[in-house]
N, C-alpha and C positions, 0 to 999 in steps of 0.2 A: 417538906413545906406544906402547911395546910392550905386548902383551897376554900375560898369564900363562895359557897354554892347557893343558888336560889332553891326554894322549897320544891319547885316543880321539876328539878333535875332528877330524872329517874332512869334515863336510858344510858347505855354505855356504848363506846365505839373503840375500834382498834386502829392504830396507825398503819398507813400503807407504806411499808418499808421501801418497796420498789419505787413508789412515787417520791418519797423523801430523798432517796439516793439520786434520782434523776434531777430533782430540784437543786440539791447541793452541787451537782455537777454543773448546772447552769450558773449557780452563784460563783463557782470557781472560775468559769469562763469570763464572767463579768469582772472579777477582780484582776484577771490577767490582761484585760483589754484597755484599762484606763487607770490613772492615778488621781483623778479629780473626785474628791470625796462626795460632793453633792450628786455627781453623776452616778458614782458607784451606788449610793444609797437609793436613788430614784430607780435604777435598774434592778437592784436587788429586791426592792419593794414590789416592783411589777411582777418579778418572778414568783416571790412567796405570796403575793396577793392572790394569785391564781390557786395556790396550794392551800391557803388558809381562808379564802374568801374574805380578805381584810378590807375594812372600810378606810381606815386612816393609819398612817405610820409617821413617827417622828424619831429623830436622832438628836438627843440633847447632850452637850459636852460641858464640862466644868471649866470655867475660866478661873484659874488659880490666882490670877491677879486681883480679881474682884470677889471671889468666893461665891459667884452666882452661876446658875445654869442658863445656857443659851441654846436655842434651836439652831443646830447646824444644818440640818436638812429635813425636809418634810414631804409627804405625799398625801394628797387629799385635803390639805388645808389652804385656806386663802392667805394672801400676804398679811392681812390684818390679824388672822389667827396666829400666824408664825410670830408676829411682833408681840402679841399678847402672851405667847407661850414662854415666859421667862419665870424662873423660880430662884428663891434663895435656897441654899443648902438646908435640906430638912423640911422644906415647905411642900405641902401636898404629898400625894403618893409618889410622884416622880422625885421630888426633893428628898423624901424619906428613903427611897430605894438607893439613891446615890450616896446618901449620908451613911446608911447602914451596910450597903453592899449586898442586901437580901432582895431577891426578886419578889414581886407581887403579881398574883393572878386573881382578878376580881371577876367572879362569874356574872354579877349584875351590878353595873356601876351605880345604879339608883340606891343600892343599899349601903354604899361606902361613904360615910361622913367626911372622910379626908379628901375625897375627890373634889377638886376645885372647879372642874368643868370650864377652864379658861378658853378652850377651843370648841366649846359647845358639842362635845362628843356625845353627851347624853340626849341631845336634841334630835332624837330619831322618832319619826312618825310611826303610828300604829302601836301594836302590842309587842314588838320585837324586844327581846332582852339583849343588851349589848354588854359583852365581856371585854375586859381591859387587861392587857399584859404589859408589864414593865420589867425588863431584864437589865441588870447592871452590866456595864462594859468595863472590863479590867485591862489595864495596860501596865506591864512590869509590876504586877501585884497590887496596884492601886486602882480604885474605882475612878474612872475618867469621865463617865457619863452613863447614859442608859438608852436603850431601845424600847419604845412603846408602840403598841398597835391596839386597835380595837376591832371587834368582829361580832357578828350575831352569834349568841350562845346556841350551842347544839346539845352537848351533854357533858357530863363530868369527865368521862374517859377521854374525850376529845380534848378538853382543856389541858389535861396533863400531857397528852401527846404533843399538843401545840407548844407547851412550855418547853418540853425537852428539845423540840425542833428549833425554837427560837434561841435557846441557849447555844446551840451549835452556830446558828447564824451570827449571834453576837461575838463568838470567837473569830469568825471570819472578819467581821467588822473591825474588831480590835486590831487585827493584823493590818487591815487596810488603813486604819487611823494612824497606826505607828509608822507605816511607810509614808503616808501622806505628810505627817509631821517632819519626818526625816528629809523628805524631798523639799518641803517648804524651807527648812533650815538651810539646806544646801543651796536652794534657790536664793534665799536672802543673802547668804554669804557670797554667792556668785554675783548678785546684783550690786552688793557693796564693793566687791573687788572690781567689777566693771565700772562702777562710778568712780572709784579711785584711779583706775587706768585711764578713763576718759578725762579726769581732771589733770592727770599727768600729761596726757597728749595735748589738751588745751593749753597747759602751761608751757609745754615745749614750743608750740606754735604761736605763742603770743608775739606780737610784732617786735617787742623790745628784746626778745630772746633769739631772734634771727640775726645772725652775724652779718653786719653790713653798715659801716660808717661813711662809706664813700658817697659823694654827691649823687652818683648814678643810682645807688641803692636807696638813698633817701627819697629820690623821685619815685621809685617803685613802691616804697612803704606808703607814701602819701596817697597814691592812687588806690593801693590795696585797702587802706584804711577807709577810704570813701566808698569803695564798691562792696565791701564785706557785708554791710547791713542791707544791701538792696537785693532785688531778685534777678538783677541783670546777668545775662550770659557774658562770660569773660573769655577772651582769647589771649593765651600766654605765648609770646614769641621769644625766640632766643636759640642759641646754639645748644648742642647736646651737652648735658652736664652742668648747666647753669642754675639748676634748682627750680625748674618749673613745677614739679610735683610738690616741693616744699611750700611754694607760694600758693598753690592750689589748696593745700591743707590749711595754710594760714587764713585764707579767705573763708574756708568752711568753718574752722573752729573759732573764728571771731564773728560768726554770723548767727542769726537766730536759729539756724538749722544745726548748730553744733552738737546737740544731743541726738541727732538723727544720723543715719548711715553716710559715710564717705566711701564711695565705691570708685575704684580705679580700673580702667580698661586700656590696655595697650593695643591700639587699632593696627599697629604694624606687625603684631605677633600673629594675627589670624587674618584670613581673607575669606571672601565669599560666604557661603552658607554657615561656616563655623563662626565667623564674626557676627553674622546676623543672629544666629542662635545665642551667642554670648550676650549680645546687647538686648535682644527682645524675647529670648526664650523660644521654646518650641513645644509642640505636642507630640505624643508618642506616634511613631511611624511616619512622621513628616519627611524624613530623609533617612538614608542608610546610616545606622548607628544610633538613631533616636529611639532608644528602647524604653524610655519613659518620659513623662512630661517634665519640662524643665523651666524654672523661673529665670528670666533674663535679668541683666544687671540694672537696667532701667527700673524694672518692677522692684528689685531688691533695694534700690536707692530712693524709693518713694518717701517723700518728706524731707529728703536730704540732698546730697550733692553727688553728681557723677562726673568724674574727671576723665576725659577722653584724650589720652596721649597719642602723639603721632597722628593727629587727625587728617593730615595731608595725604596719608596713604590709603584712606578709605575709598573703596570702589564706588563708581557712579550710582549703581543701583541702591547701595546702602545710603548714599548721600540723600537720596529722595526720601527714604524712610526717616532719617535723622531730621530732615527739614520738617516733616510732618510732626514729629515729636516736639520740636521747638515751637512750631506754630499752633498746634492743636492740643499738645500734651496728652496725646493718645497714640496707640500703635496696636498691631496684631502680632501674636506669636507666630513663629514659622509654622505653616501648615494649619493655621486656625483662622476663623473669621470673626471670633468674638473680639470686641474692642476693649483694650485695657487702658484706663485712664490713670495718669500718674502726676504727681507734683514733684518735679525734680529740677534742681538748678544744674545747668550745664556749664563746666569749665573745660575748655578745650586747649590743647597745646600743640605746637608744631615747631620744627626747626627748619622748615622750608618756607620760601616766599609764596604764600597762598595767592597773592595777586598775580604773580607770575604763572602759577598753576592755573588760575582762572583764564589768563590770556592764552594758555596752551589748550584750553578746553578740557583739562584734566581735573578741574574742581568747579563745582557749580557756583555761579556768581551769586544766586539768590541765597544759597547756604552760607557762602562767605560773609555776606552782609548780616545774616542772622546770627552768626557766631561772633562777628566783629563789633558787637555792641560797645563793649569796653575792651580795648587791647592794652596789654602791658608788656613792654619789651624788657627782658632780663639781660643785663650787660654781660658780655664775656669777662672772664677773670682778668684778662690782660688790660681791660679798661677800668678795672677797680682794684689795682695792685695794692692800694693802701689797706685793703681788707685781708690781704694774704697773712700777715703775722698773726692776727687774731684767729683766722681759720686754722693755721698751723698749731697754735696753742690748744684750740678746741679739739682737733683730731688727735693730738699727742695725749691729752688727758683721757679721751675716749678709748683709744687703743692701748695705752698703758694699762688702764683699769681692766680692760678685757683680757689682756695677755700677761699680766703680772710683770710688766717691764717698768724701767725707770728712765726711759730716753727723754732727756730734758734739755741738755745744753746744746745750744746752736750758736756758733760763732758768727761774727759779722759777715765774713766772707761767704759762709754757707747760706745765711739768710739772704744775702744779695743775690746769689744764684737763684734761690727759690722765688725771689721777688722779680727777677728779670726774665726767667724762663717763660715762654709764651703760653703754656698750658692749653694746647689746642683741645684737650678734653675737659677744660674748665675745672669747676670745683670738684667734680667727680674724679678727675685725674689727680688732683692735688690730694684728695682723701686717700686714694689708692696708693699713692707714693708714700704718704706718711704711714699708712697701715703697714706697708712693706717694710719701711725703715724700722718700725717698732718691732715687728715680728723677727727681723734678722739681728736686732741689736743685742749686745751682751753687756752694755755699760750705759752710762748716762750721756756720753758724748755722741753728738749727731755728726758722723763722718760721712764724707762723700761716697764711700763704698756702699753705703746703705741705700743710695738713691737708685731709681731705675736707670737703665742704660741711656735712654734718650736724654735725661737730665744730666747725667755724667758727661755725655758727649757735648752737650750745650756748654757745661761749665769749662771743659777743656778747650773748646773753641774760643770761648771769650778770654781765656788766659793767654791765648796765642796772639801775639801782635801782628796785625795785618802786614806790616812792613817787613816782618821777619820770615814770612812763609808765603810761598807762591800758591796760587790756586791749584797748580798741578801737584805740589807736595802735600797740600791739604787734603786733596782728593785721595791720594795714595794712603795717607795716614789714617783718615776717617774710615775708608773702606777696609783697610787691614785691621783696624781696631774693632770694627763692627763684626767682621767675619770671625774674629778670634774670640769674641765674647761667648762663653759657653752657654750662658742662659738665654741668649738671644733666640727668639722663636723664628722659625722659617717663615719668610714672607714679609718681614718687617725691616730688613736690612736696607733695601733700596730707598725707601721713603726717609729713613733717618739720615742716611748719608746725603741725599739730595737736599733735604731741609738745611743741613749744616752748610753745604756748599752754597746754596742760594743765600743763606744768611751772610756768609762771608763776602760773596760777590756783590750783593746789593749794598751792604754796609760800606764796602770799599768804593763802589760807584758813587754813593751819596757823599762820601768824604771827598772824593775827587771833584765833585760838582758843587761843592760848597753847601751841601745838604739841601739843594734845590731839587725837588722831585721831578719837575718837568725836564730839567736838563739831564738828570740821572736816567730818566726813562728813555730819552732820546739817545743818550750815550749807550745804553744797553740794547736799544732797538726794540723796546716793548711799550705797549700802551700804558699811559699813566694810571688808568684804573687797575690794570694788572699789577703795576708797581705798588699802588696803594693797598691792594689786597694782600700782597706779599709782606709788605711792611707791617701790616696789622696782624696777619696770621703768625709771622715769625717773631713779633715783639721787638722790632728794631726801633730804637729811639730816633726821632727826627725833630727838627724845629720848624719845618715847613708845614 
């Protein structure tokens, strides 16, 4: 390739091989430390700037959709210069290099008529001669852009040495651009996939997609619909398995925060320092096992929602820190003094009576009132029995699809059993029962043998007429049956038998007393509140 040399170029120079190798090693370290193209270019230019005494450097890439060249990264140029540094393919020296794929080395830019000087490269004070290098960048055999630099001219031999060195640098840049483009494509694909998944999640937790046509659930939906668009802290109340996490997600995904994180923390799973670290993070060395800094869940949920499940189990020391977050929107990591500020909506849930815990001095009263801005009570399944058939259909569809089964047909008697069973574990217990039935099924018919033992025992007890079996014989039959069940896990027999006996005893007492609970409680010798709780827990039908 011919060099455009000024008349005064008479001296020669030799490349310092050792220095070149050291510089290339530094360039390799830069490429291995980051994937950000502008950062790579800036750092490489700083490295070779010392080697070549470079004034300015630019990386231009071809936009194939427009056919024009744009400056992707630059060193030594102002923002205005970068904006001006745009070329059509074939325009000026840079455009010609990209169009032809042939490098240009101009010893004196003042002598080159094709040089457009868009970035004022020739505006150098004094008598210094400025040389210009423009080297094409090839990716997969195609010219994708060009690297250009300018520097004070020294001699002809140095120009040739610098050109060869820059060609090696462009090979490195070519690889970096390829990797950057590949990563960007993967990132775009992941972002698109993430957006699709978020859309699916939002669709799943739309209010109309949550199963619940009972009046009790309509009341829940009404409050959730009103509170979702607010910033208010929400306290979800209800027994285990009633769907508190599902409602928390419905609030989040129907709120302005729906595109931000939803973070769940089970406060009952960890205690003490571990829970504090989980919530607020820690710094390295703050406690045994803290081998590095860790971001807490509150910080991770910034801009979104944090769901604190089983809030009633939180220790008093942590209750103080949580109160501060609710009041001031700030906290410190464990072992740190720096204040971290966050914008997080808090949704808490509990299956215990927090007011009772406050009365026992086991839960802070001020924290209770901070959490209880809006409270939503989720009814147990036994109080929304009309929702059970739709829930059964939903879980059958879900687990049939997951397990390749066709369990579909439920006769009226079987449905009645599932409708009348008290479901102490609520929707979660129903879901587990349906999943078990699907996994064990071999046909379309939903038979009683597919149900868990507790539900089968309930069904058999209901089929036994109270007048045809004494309490004594019922006790013997139920205990023998429970002990003989091979799949029964140790530790569950006692409660199952007791529940069935209590059911039969209370049902018969109510029948004897004309279904009047006060009389039945007196007859049995128990408090009416105790009787009411048993009636509710066991799913006994009454008219009183």
